[in-house]
N, C-alpha and C positions, 0 to 999 in steps of 0.2 A: 532497724532504727534509722530514721532519716538524719542525715548529716547536713547541717548548715554551716558554711564556712564563716565563723565568727573570728574577727581579728583580736589578738591579745592587746591588753592595755600597754604592755611594755615591748620595746624592741628587745629581742632575746636571741643571742648567738646560739645556733643549734635548735631553734624553735621547730616544732613539729607540725605546724599548720598544714603544710603541703603533704605530709605523710599520714594525716588522720584517716583517710579512707583505707590505706593499707593496714594501719594499726587496728582500726575498727573491725576489719575482717578476721583478725586474730583473736578478738575478745569473744567470750561466750555470748550467745544471743538470748538466752532465756534464764530466768531465775536469779538475775543479778540485782542486788539491792544497793550496792555501793561500789564506786570506783575508788581505789586507793592509789595515790601518787606519792611515793617516797621522795621523789626529786621533782617537785612541781614546776620549778622554773617559770616559764611564761604561761603555763597552764593551757596551752592550745588543745591538748587532748580532752581535758575536762570541759573546756568551753564548747567543744564541738561534739560532745556526747550528751546523752539525756538519761542519766540514772537518778533514782530517787534521792541518793545521798553520795557524799564525797568525803574522803579523808585526804587532806592536802598537806604535805610536809615538805620542808626544805631545811638544809643546814644553815642557810643564810638568814640571820635574824632581821636584816633590813628588808629582804623580800617578803618575809612573813609579816613583818610590821606594816608594810605597804598593803598587803591583802587584808589585814585586820582593820586598817583604817577605813578602807572602802566597804568592807563588810559591815562595819558599825554604823557609819553615817556618810554615804557617798555624796550627798548634797553639800555637807560641810566640807568634805574633801575637795570637791570641784571648786567651791567658792574660794578655798584657800590656795589653790594651785593655778587656776586659769590665768591670773594676771602675771604669773611668772613666764608665760609663753608669749612674750611681747618682743618686738624688734630690739628694744634697748637692752633686753636681757640675753639676746642672742649674740654675744660678743665674747671673745676669750677672757677679757678682764672680769666680766660679770660671772661667767661660768666658773672661773677659778675662785672667785669670792664665795659663790654658793657652795662649791666643793669644799672649801676650807671650813665654811660654817657647818656643813654636814659632818665633817670629820671631828668637829669640836662640840657639836650639839648632842645633848643626851635626851632631849624631849622627843618621845616616840612619835607623836603626831607630826611635829615639824620635820623630823627625819624622813617620815613617810612622804611628805610633800616634796622635799628636796630630792628624794630618791627618784621620783618620776621625772622631775626636771633634768637631773643628771643623766638619767637613762635616755631621754629623748634628745638631749643636746650633746651627749658624749659620743665618742668615736665608735661607730660600727656595732652598736647594741651590746657592747661589752659590759660585764660587771666584774670588776677586778679590784683586788686589795693588795697593799704591800705587806711586808712581813710584820709590820706593827699594827695591821688591821685598818690602815687608812685607805679610803677609796682613791684610786689613782688613775682612773680612765681620763685620757686627754680630751680636750674640746674637739667636737666633731665637725665644725664648720659647715653645718647644713643651712641652706638658704632660709627655710621657714619650717622649723620643727613643728610637728603635728601635735595638737592637744587632743587626746583621745576621750573626749567627753562621752560619746556614745558607747565606746568600749568600756569605760569605767562603770557606766550605769548597768550594762549587761553583765559585767563581771560581778558587780555587787549583787545582782539578782541571783546569779549562780552560787555565790558564796553564802546565801541564806540557807542553803541545804548542805553546807560544808562544815566540817570540823577541821580547823587549822592547827597545825603542830609545827614546832621548830626543834630540830635536832638531827641526830644521826638517822640514816634511813631505816635502821633496824627498829626504831620505835614505831614507825608506821606499820611494819610487818607485824609487830606485837598486837596491833589493833585488829588485825584481819581475822575474820571468822567465815564460816561457810555462808555463801550468798554474796561474798565480795569477789572482786577481781582486782588484780594489782598490775599497774603499768609503770615500768621503771625506765627513766631516761637518765642514766648516770653519766658523769663525765666520761667521755669516750676513751677507750684504749688508744695510746699513741700509735700512729701508723708505722713508725720505725723504732727500733731500740735506742736510737740516738736522739729521738725527740725528747723535748723537755717534759717533765712530769706535768700531769694535768692539774691545774689549780682550780679548786672549788671552794669559794667563799674563804679564800686565804689558806686553805689546807690542801695538801697533796692527796690525790685519790689514786693510790697505787694499785698494782696488780693484786696485792693481797686484799685490798678493799673489793676489787672485782670478784675475787674468789669468795669473800664473805657474803657478797650480794647473791652469788649463785647458791650458797648454802641456805640463805634465807628463802630463796625461791623454791628450793627442794623441800625445805621444811613446810612451807605453805602448801606445796603440792600434796604432801602426805595428809594434810588436813582438809583436802578437797577444794583447794583454792588455786585458781589459775593465775600464773604470773607471766607477763610479757615484758621482755627486756630489749631495748634498742642498743646498737653499738655499730662500730665499723665492721664491715665484712672483710676480714683479713684472717690469715691462718691462725694467729694467736687467739682470736675470739671464737673461731670455729672449734678450736681445741677447748677453750674455756667453757663453751656451752655444749660439749660433747654429750652430756646426759640429758639435754633438753628433749622434750617430746617431738619437737619439730623446729627446724631453723628455716626461716623464709628470707631469701635474698630480695632486696627491694629494687624496683625498677627506677625509683626516683634517686637521683644522684645529688650530692651536695658539694659545692665548690668550697674548698677549705682555705685557700690562700687569700690574704688581704689584697695582694697585688693582682690586678686583672690579668696582666700578661703572664703571670706564673701560676694561674689557677689550673688545678687538675680535678677531674671528677672522681669521687670516691664512692664505692658502693657501701650500702649499709645493710644491716640485717635485723630481723626480729627473732629472738629466741623465745619459744613458747614452752612453758612448763605447765602442761595441761593437768587439771584436777584429776586425781586418782579416785 
């Protein structure tokens, strides 16, 4: 399968564009009809693979609403969002006005438009919510945020062969059948026991959730479906995936600190539960 490096529409912390070749090598090469992503995020893996169909799920309703909007009518979406990417809208005051509108607005299409603006103008590609569900990413102070018109059009084309879902990752596993392959990019296990819990769309993704994901992968394996899972390459994840068919350490490292002077490189892994 030829891989073309397509950029995602969204800036996405932890995005997998650079790791697509490594991930692709772990996916079955023949007889696959659909790729299932229970944690679609920025969708870099789906964008850079070429399967007949896709099932794309995420817990975050705003993210799924964004994909639904460009799946339905990307021209309308571009027309509604392009003017938001102007110099007069690239200010702290305007950003926080749009953020407040987003948090108060219940119109799904308008929220989808604001979601792209906030993503591209907010800090560091973060998608974060407070305890009340309010989007709370601060202004990013970028000189000229990029409007991803080409990427939106390409993503819309990709989504024509995709089934979008919103909810717990387990509902995506429930869709799986022989001829599918599953790629999971869950919130990563913290590097230390003292690290804060991993926030995912306003909810914690605990070690118990990681264990539940492993059980889903094992269950899919007994049905003849391969699952590949990404995570940090640390002792606790090596133990977590002890029953995997194979664990592949990745050569590509990711810097995890916001502060340049404090960045360290952390190894990642792919746990492969091969079809039985």
